[in-house]
N, C-alpha and C positions, 0 to 999 in steps of 0.2 A: 504494500500500500504506500502510495507516495506521501511525502511529508505534507504537501499542500492539502491533501485530503484529510490527513490526520488532524492538522490544525483546524481545518474546516469543521471537523467533528467536535472539537473542543468548543468552538464558537457557537455551533448550532445546538449542542446538547447540554451546555452548562449555563448556570446563572453566574454572571461575572459581577463581582462586587469589589471594585477597586482592585486590590491585589490578593483577594481571597476568592477562590472558585470552588464550588461544591458540586459533587456528582453522586448519583445513586444508580446502581445497576437494575433497579426496578422502577425508575421514574416513568410514570404513565404517559407523560407528554412527549416522550422521545422513543425512537426505535432504531434498531440496527440489525445487521446480519451477523449472527454468531460465526466467527471464522473457522470453527472446528466442526460444527454440525450443519452449517448452511441454513439455519433457522432464522427467520425474521421474527424478532421479539422486541417487546418494549424495554426501555431502559437506556441509560447512558452506557456506552461501551468503555468500561473502566480500563481495559487493556489498551485501547486506542489512545486514551488520555495519557497513560503512562508512556507509551511509545512516542507520542508526540513530544512530550517533555524531554525524554531521553535523546531524541533526535536533535534537540537544540544544544546539547552539551558540547562544550568546546575544551574544557580543561579537566573536570573531575565528575565522577559519578560514584557516590558512596551509598550502598544499599545494605540495610539491615532488615531482614524479613524472615519470618519463621520458615516459609517454604516458597520455592520458585518452581513452577512446572509449565510456564508459558514459553513455548519454543520461539515464538516471534520476538519475545523480549530477549531471550538468550542470544539469538542471532544478531540483534541490534547491538547488544553489549559487546559481542565479539567484533562487530564492525567498528564500533567506537574505540575499542581497545587497540585494534590494529591501526587506527588513525591517530594514535598517540594520546587518547584520553586516558587519564588515570582512573581505571575502573577497579573497584574493590567491593567484595560481597561478603556479608556475614549472615550465616544461616543457623537455625536450630539443628543440633547434631542429629536428631532423629530423621531429618529430611535432607541431610547432606550426602546424598548417594544417587547414583543412576539406577536404572531399572534392574541391572544385573545384581545390585546389592539390596534391592527392595525386598523386604520380607513379605511373604504371601500367607503367613499364618500368624495368629495372635501370639504375643509374647506370653511366657509362662505366667500364670496367675490371672490373665485377662479372660473375661467372660464374654466379650463381644467379638465381632469380626471386623473391627476397624482396620487392622492391618491388611486383612484379606480384601476388604473393599477398596482400600487405597491401591493395592496391587492391581486389581481388576481394572480400576479406572485408569491407571497409568498404562496398562497394556492397551486398552481401547484407544488411548490418545496416541500412542507411539506406533501401534500396528496399523500402518496407513492402508495397506491392501486387505486387511481383515482376514488374513489366512491363519492367524493364531501363532505365527512365528515372528519373533523379533529379530530383525537383521541389523547389522552395523550401519547400513545405509539409512534405515528407518530411525535408528538412534541419533544419527548425525543430523537428521531432519527434525525430529520431534522430541527427543529426550533433553530437556533444558539443562540438567546438571551435566550430562555427558557432553553437550555442546560447550559448556563453560570449561569443563575439565580438559577437553581436547585442545581448546585455545589457550590453555594455561592461564586463564584469568585468575588473579589472586582471590582466593576464597577460603574462608575459615569458618569454624563454628564454635559453639560454647565449650568444646573440649580443648580448645587452644591453650588453656591454662594448665593442662595436664590432668584435669579432673574428668569425671564421667559426664560432665555437663551441669549447667545451672538448673534452677527450677524449670524454667522455660525461657528460651531466647524468643520472646513473643513479639518483638518489635515488628512494625510494618511501615518503614519510612525510607525515603530516598532523598539525598541532598545532591543537588546539581549545581556545579560551578560556584559553590559558595554563596548562591543568591536565591535559589528556589528550593522549596521542600515539598515533596509529596508525602502526605500522611494519610493512613488508611486503616480501616478496620478489617479489610480483606487481605488474605494472603494472595500471593501472585500465582493462582492456580485456576484452571478452567472451572472447577466446581464452586470456587468462591466468587468468581466473576461472571461467567457465562452460564454455567449449568453443567451437570454431569454429562460427560461425553457420550455415554451409552444410553442416556435416558432422555428421549425427545421432550417429555413434559417438564423436565427440570428447567428452572430459570435462574439457577445460581443461588447461593446463600445470600440473604438480604444484607447488603453492605453499602458503606459510603466511603468517599475519598475526597480529600481536599488538596488543592495545589495552592501554596502560599508563596508569593514572591516577596521575600524579605531577607536581606543580608543578615540583619541581627538574629532573626530566627534560625537561618541556615547556620550561623556560627554556633548557636546553642546545640543544634542537632549534630553538627560536625564534632563538637566536643564529646558528645555521647558516643558517636561513632568511633572516635579516637580511643576512648577507653576500651571499647570492644575490640578494636583492632590490636590493641596492646595485650589482649588476652584477659582483660578485666571484666568479668561477668558477675552478675548477681551482687553479692555483698562485697566483692573485691573492688567494686567501684566506690569512690567517695560519695557521701551523701551530699546532694545539692537540693536546696529547697525550691519552692516555686519561683519562677522568674517571669517578668513581664516585659513584653515588647509592644511597640505600636506598629500596626500594619495598616497602611492606608487610612490613618486616623482612628483606627479601631484597636482596642486593647486586646491582647492575646496573652494568656498565662500558660506557661508550659512547665511540666514537672516530669521527672523520670523515677521509675521504681527499679529495684526494691529499696525500701527503707528498713533499717534494723528495728527490732522491737524496743531498742533503747531510745529511739527517736520519739519525741512527743507525737502522739497519733494525729493531732490537729495539723502537724507540719508535714504529714505524708500526703501521697496522692489521694488516698481515700479521704483524708482530712480536707483536702481541697474540694473534692466532690461534695462532702458534707456541708462545707461552708457555702458553696454555691447553691445547693438545695435549700439551705436554711434561709437564704436571702429572698426566696420566692414570696411574692405578695399576691400574685394572681393565678399562676398555673405552673405545673410541672408535667412534662410529657416525656416518658422514658421508654426506650426500646432496647432491651438488654439480652445478651446471650446467657449470662449468669448473673444472678442477684443473690448473693449469700453473705453480705457484710451487714451484720446486725445494726451497727451504728448508722448506716445509711437509711435503713428502714425507720430508725428512730428519728432521723432528721426529717424524713417525709411526714412522719406523724405530727411533728411540731409545725411543719409547713402547712399541713392540711387544715389547721385552725383558721387559716386566712386564704389559702390557695387551693384550687382544684388539683388533684393528683391522678394521673393516668399512667399505668405501668403495664408494659407487655414484656413477657419473658419467653425465651425459646422453650417450646413444649417439653423437650427432653429434660430440662432442668427446672421447669416452672413449679412442679409440685413434689419435689423431693424434700426430705425431712429438713434439709438445711436451707431451703429456699425462703427468702424474705418475702416473696409474693404471698406466702401463707400468712405472714404477719398482717399484711394489708387487708386480707380477707377475714382476719380475726380468729384464725384457727391455729392449732398446733398439731404437728404430725411427728411423734417420736420416731427415732430410727429403729433399726431391727433389734437393737439391744435395749429398747425402751428408754433411751437417753434423749433428753431435750437439750439443745445447744445452750451454753451459758448466756444469760442475759436475754433469753427469748422473751419477746414482749408483743404478742398479737394485739391488734387494734382494728377498729372499723370506723369509718366516717362516711357520711353521705356525700362528702366532697371527694372521695377517693374511689377509683375503680381499678381492678387488676384482672389480667387475663393472659391469654396466649393467642398468637396469630394463627391463621390458617394459610399455609403455604403449599406450593406444589410438592408432591411426594418426593422425599429425599432431600429437599431443601431445608435449610435451617435459618432461624433469625440470628444472624451473626453480628448484629449491630451492638455498639457499646456507646449509646448517646442519650443525652437528655436535653430538652429545651426548657429553659426557665424564664417565665414571664415574657415569652415571645421575643426575648432579647439576648439571652446568654445560651451558648451551646457548649455542652460538655461532650468531648469526643476523644477517641484515641484507640490504641490497641488494648487498653487497660480494662479488663473485666471488673465488675463490681464485686470483688472477692478479697479475702484475706491473702490468698496466695499471690494474686497480682500485686498486692501492696508490699509484701515482705519477702517474696521469693523470686518472682519473675523479672526479667528485663522488659520494661514496658514504658510507654509514654502516654501522657494525658495532656490535653489542651482545653482551655476554657476560652471561648471566643465571645467577646462582648460586641455583637454586631446584629442589629435587627434584621438586616437583609439575609445574612447567613442563617439566622434563626428561622426566618420565614421558609427557607429551603428545607431545613430539617423538620419543621412542623408539617410541611407538605408531605415529606416522606413518612412521618408518623401517621398522618391521616390516611395515607395509602395503605400502610401495614395494618392499621387498626380498623380499616373499613370492613374487613371480614373476620375480625377478632371474635373469640369466644370469651366473654367476660364472666367473672364470677367463679365459684367453686364447682368443678365438674362432679357429677353424681358419683363417679367411680372413686374420686378422691374423698368425697364425704364418707363413703362406705369404708374406705381404707382407714380413715381416721377413727371411725366407730370401732372397727375390728381391732386396731392397735390399742385403742383406749381400753377395750374390754380385756385384751390379752395382758396389757401392762398392769392393769389394776389387779388382775388375779395372781400376779407374780409375788 
């Protein structure tokens, strides 16, 4: 695809707000053709946005992302690297391998088939002629990691420090030429952006992406990348509190995880989320992959005395015993050992609603955002969990910009349009069963 067409896609499919641009792979007012399945579907083409930005690079491309499986992106990185651009890539160690090293069976102790599913998806992507056999020529065309390895592009993961890896190297950002930053909730994979390659009905995990043109912000993200490149992951990085930059006249706060438990919680990334939620005077709209941090539910409870609160959580995690969505519904679900999390505080308010979205089969709500008072946007790779706060390599931004907030509110409206609100009957019955079992112990 030519650069001019890619740039045209950016202009056509995004909302341009000074130097902050927002994109969503499910946006109902735009459409594009999935490059791997040939399907015309609604949404912004997040891969095309990334490719267009990378195409503009003249000096440096620094990428820190949990997983890369987009072959067009890999080919462009090779092209830039051969042209003299300083290209460096940091991955999560579990995804730093080509298909020959990909496990097709669950690891010992796992009860699901996540690894097997990943393997099948990767085979479908790389097996261009569909004959069930993976050739070196197909890997050279479609296996992103193999493409990077063959070109000898500098690439490390979170075992670089000699450990078995950090909690998760969960970042999803790119710094280009020290002046532009791509920040995303999506990993750079077909399933996170376009949809599962072998599933025509799939439309990709619900995700968002921002492109921010700001040298000060790029400097902050470049510093984080430098720590990673030096092999400093997880708690080996120094603590840095929230920092504020001005982008096109709008305030943007950025913070990185993890923070040690010795740091005052209010100074951590979750503390920044809590502070932003607590400032709500009118409304909170949140779309979350995981919601398991008790103090954030507590902040919503306080905010609900004056603001409406609407929260959607990915169905796989919405009604587990540790989910704070249960707090908003005023119920408690003990775990299998009849243990309730410390500080559990269920509540209900006629100002609050909680539920789960209805997505295409196989797709998940991968968002990690909230909109406060139609003005502030909380966004990043950072899930609303304790692990994201004290274990994983993550980033979080809070953007104070009504135009960006309008974009994210539009995405929330889209996702919530077919949501199932309230407590499902099956969960109510599970709570009753667990209550009876635990009472009898």
